[in-house]
C-alpha positions in Angstrom: -1.3 -11.2 0.6 -3.6 -13.7 -1.0 -6.6 -12.3 0.9 -5.7 -8.8 -0.2 -5.5 -10.1 -3.8 -9.0 -11.6 -3.6 -10.5 -8.5 -1.9 -9.1 -6.2 -4.6 -10.4 -8.5 -7.4 -13.8 -8.5 -5.7 -14.0 -4.8 -5.3 -12.5 -3.8 -8.6 -14.0 -6.3 -11.0 -14.2 -4.6 -14.4 -15.9 -7.5 -16.1 -19.3 -5.9 -16.1 -18.0 -2.9 -17.9 -16.1 -4.8 -20.6 -19.1 -7.2 -21.1 -21.4 -4.2 -21.7 -19.0 -2.6 -24.2 -18.6 -5.9 -26.0 -22.3 -6.4 -26.1 -22.8 -2.9 -27.4 -20.2 -3.5 -30.2 -21.9 -6.7 -31.3 -25.4 -5.2 -31.0 -25.0 -1.6 -32.1 -28.5 -0.5 -31.0 -28.2 -1.6 -27.4 -26.1 1.3 -26.2 -26.3 5.0 -27.1 -23.2 7.0 -27.8 -23.5 8.7 -24.5 -23.7 5.4 -22.7 -20.6 4.1 -24.6 -18.6 7.1 -23.6 -19.7 6.8 -20.0 -18.7 3.1 -19.9 -15.3 3.9 -21.5 -14.7 6.7 -19.0 -15.5 4.4 -16.1 -13.2 1.7 -17.5 -10.4 4.3 -17.9 -10.8 5.5 -14.3 -11.2 2.0 -12.7 -8.3 0.4 -14.8 -5.9 2.9 -13.3 -7.5 2.7 -9.9 -7.0 -1.0 -9.9 -3.4 -0.9 -10.8 -2.5 1.9 -8.5 -4.4 0.5 -5.6 -2.7 -2.9 -6.0 0.7 -1.3 -6.3 0.2 0.9 -3.2 -1.3 -1.9 -1.2 1.4 -4.4 -1.9 4.2 -1.8 -1.2 2.7 -0.5 2.0 1.7 -3.9 3.4 5.2 -5.2 2.7 6.7 -2.3 4.5 4.2 -2.4 7.3 4.8 -6.0 8.1 8.5 -5.4 8.2 7.9 -2.5 10.7 5.9 -4.9 12.8 8.5 -7.6 12.7 11.3 -5.3 13.6 9.5 -3.6 16.5 8.3 -6.9 17.9 11.7 -8.5 17.4 13.5 -5.7 19.2 11.0 -5.9 22.1 11.4 -9.6 22.5 15.2 -9.3 22.3 15.2 -6.6 25.0 12.8 -8.6 27.2 15.0 -11.7 27.0 18.2 -9.7 27.6 16.8 -8.2 30.7 16.4 -11.6 32.2 19.7 -13.2 31.1 21.5 -14.6 34.1 18.6 -14.0 36.4 15.4 -16.0 36.4 14.1 -13.6 39.1 14.5 -10.6 36.7 13.0 -12.6 33.9 10.0 -13.5 36.0 9.4 -9.8 37.0 10.1 -8.4 33.5 7.0 -7.1 31.6 7.3 -9.7 28.9 5.1 -9.5 25.8 2.1 -11.8 26.2 1.6 -14.4 23.5 -1.9 -13.0 23.0 -0.6 -9.5 22.6 2.0 -10.7 20.1 -0.6 -12.6 18.0 -3.0 -9.6 18.1 -0.3 -7.3 17.0 0.8 -9.4 14.1 -2.8 -10.0 13.1 -3.2 -6.3 12.5 -1.5 -6.8 9.2 -4.9 -8.0 7.9 -6.5 -4.6 8.8 -5.9 -3.2 5.3 -7.7 -6.2 3.6 -10.5 -6.3 6.1 -11.2 -2.6 6.8 -8.9 -0.1 5.1 -9.2 -1.3 1.5 -12.5 0.4 0.6 -11.3 3.8 1.7 -8.0 3.2 -0.2 -9.9 2.3 -3.4 -12.3 5.3 -3.0 -9.5 7.8 -2.5 -7.4 6.2 -5.3 -10.3 6.5 -7.6 -10.7 10.2 -6.6 -7.0 10.8 -7.2 -7.2 9.0 -10.6 -10.2 11.1 -11.7 -8.3 14.3 -11.0 -5.2 13.2 -12.8 -7.0 11.7 -15.9 -9.3 14.7 -16.3 -9.2 15.7 -19.9 -7.3 12.6 -21.0 -8.9 11.1 -24.1 -9.0 7.5 -25.2 -7.3 8.4 -28.4 -4.4 10.1 -26.6 -1.1 8.4 -27.1 0.7 7.1 -24.0 4.3 6.1 -24.0 6.5 5.0 -21.1 7.3 8.5 -20.0 3.6 9.7 -20.1 2.4 6.6 -18.3 5.1 6.9 -15.7 4.2 10.5 -14.9 0.5 9.7 -14.8 1.0 6.9 -12.3 3.3 8.9 -10.1 0.9 11.9 -10.2 -1.9 9.6 -9.0 0.2 8.3 -6.2 1.3 11.7 -5.1 -2.3 12.9 -5.1 -3.3 9.9 -3.1 -0.6 10.5 -0.4 -1.5 14.1 0.1 -5.3 13.6 0.1 -6.9 14.5 3.5 -5.0 15.2 6.7 -1.3 14.5 7.0 -0.6 10.8 7.3 -4.2 10.0 6.7 -3.1 6.9 4.8 -1.9 5.3 8.0 -5.6 4.7 8.7 -5.8 2.3 5.7 -3.1 0.1 7.4 -4.0 0.1 11.1 -6.9 1.1 13.3 -7.2 4.6 14.6 -6.2 4.7 18.3 -5.4 8.3 19.1 -5.4 7.7 22.8 -2.5 5.2 22.6 -0.7 7.4 20.2 -1.0 10.3 22.6 0.4 8.1 25.3 3.4 7.2 23.3 4.0 10.8 22.1 3.6 12.1 25.7 6.1 9.5 27.0 8.8 10.6 24.5 8.4 14.2 25.5 7.5 14.2 29.2 8.3 10.8 30.5 4.6 10.0 31.3 3.8 6.8 33.1 2.7 4.1 30.6 2.2 1.4 33.1 -1.5 1.3 32.5 -1.1 0.7 28.8 -1.0 -2.9 27.6 2.0 -4.2 25.6 -0.3 -4.5 22.6 -1.3 -0.9 22.9 2.4 0.2 23.2 3.4 -1.9 20.2 0.6 -0.3 18.2 1.4 3.2 19.3 5.1 2.7 18.4 4.1 1.3 15.0 1.9 4.4 14.4 4.7 6.7 15.4 7.1 4.9 13.0 4.6 5.1 10.1 4.0 8.8 10.7 7.7 9.6 10.7 9.5 11.6 8.0 12.0 8.8 7.6 9.2 6.3 6.8 7.6 8.7 4.4 11.0 8.9 2.6 11.3 5.2 2.1 7.6 5.0 1.0 8.3 7.6 -1.7 11.5 5.8 -2.8 9.9 2.3 -2.9 6.8 3.4 -4.7 8.9 5.1 -7.4 11.1 2.0 -7.8 8.0 -0.2 -8.0 6.5 2.0 -10.7 9.6 1.5 -12.8 9.4 -2.3 -12.3 5.7 -2.3 -13.3 6.5 -0.3 -16.4 9.2 -2.7 -17.4 6.7 -5.6 -17.2 4.0 -3.6 -18.9 6.4 -2.8 -21.8 7.0 -6.5 -22.2 3.2 -7.2 -22.3 2.6 -4.4 -24.7 5.6 -5.1 -26.9 8.5 -2.8 -26.2 8.2 -0.9 -29.4 4.5 -0.2 -28.9 4.9 1.4 -25.5 8.2 3.1 -26.4 6.7 4.9 -29.3 3.3 5.3 -27.7 -0.2 3.7 -28.1 -3.7 4.9 -27.8 -5.0 4.9 -24.2 -8.0 2.8 -25.3 -5.6 0.0 -26.3 -3.6 0.3 -23.1 -6.4 0.1 -20.6 -6.9 -3.7 -20.7 -3.1 -4.1 -20.1 -3.2 -1.6 -17.2 -6.1 -3.4 -15.6 -4.3 -6.8 -16.1 -1.2 -5.4 -14.4 -3.4 -4.6 -11.4 -4.1 -8.4 -11.1 -0.6 -9.6 -11.8 1.0 -7.4 -9.1 -0.5 -9.5 -6.3 -0.2 -13.0 -7.8 2.4 -15.0 -5.9 5.0 -15.3 -8.6 5.0 -11.6 -9.5 4.5 -10.4 -5.9 7.7 -12.1 -4.8 9.6 -10.3 -7.5 8.2 -6.9 -6.6 8.8 -7.4 -2.9 12.4 -8.3 -3.7 12.7 -5.0 -5.6 11.6 -3.2 -2.3 14.1 -5.2 -0.2 17.0 -4.4 -2.6 16.6 -0.7 -2.0 19.6 0.5 0.2 17.6 3.2 1.9 14.9 0.7 2.9 17.4 -1.7 4.3 19.2 1.1 6.3 15.8 2.2 7.6 15.0 -1.2 9.0 18.5 -1.7 10.4 18.1 1.5 12.4 14.6 0.7 13.4 15.6 -2.6 14.9 18.6 -1.2 16.7 16.9 1.9 18.1 15.4 2.0 21.6 12.0 3.5 22.0 11.2 6.0 24.8 9.7 4.2 27.8 
């Protein structure tokens, strides 16, 4: 996730906004009141955008990689089991090619390389909608901040067509998805599809399932709680418990967006996801299930 961290930092660098505000404070005549308000408003929107984008990306990429590993592991196990005790069967089995395997696992970089800009754009739009009318002088405590972040995430997830967010994580390939969907309902012949296409189609089907949507919701909410615990420590528990002006909170929110993806913090948050019973049950069932073929 180091590449994801650097890409988020590159696309959500708030330094230019803070530098202009600091310059305006030191040199009062350099910025008009309207310009100051505009800069503060952008800083407000982008600070939340940075934190929520980082939180969403880390959570979803962690889950996505586990989906990949479980699907691939199951296929490799089945391929091997088919050939046990018979080298003839093993030779004839449609084994996963190493190239297909590598291509499939490499798709975990799709979010960082291609999907991130769309994620940031839509997170910003969701943030603008939720923060509409919120003033810099408004007091935010843990409960208000929690509800604000959850509301942004909810808006992000329902934006656009159903399961549109899958497009942030993996390339659109409607043809393969139709192949897989058709096979599960009508037993269509998939012999012309490559193993890579079948793996991708199966992954898309899993990500689009109601069961996956459920663990996404659970894990995002659990991560928000973890982030707020850390933010309370950074702010001083009494400050965030009793509430503090949004203007004072913004730098800490933006900073949390950076901390989420640093290695030491990332491992802690990933462990939070792994410790959720519903998540573990989902992946146990995913590995043990047999896809239609």
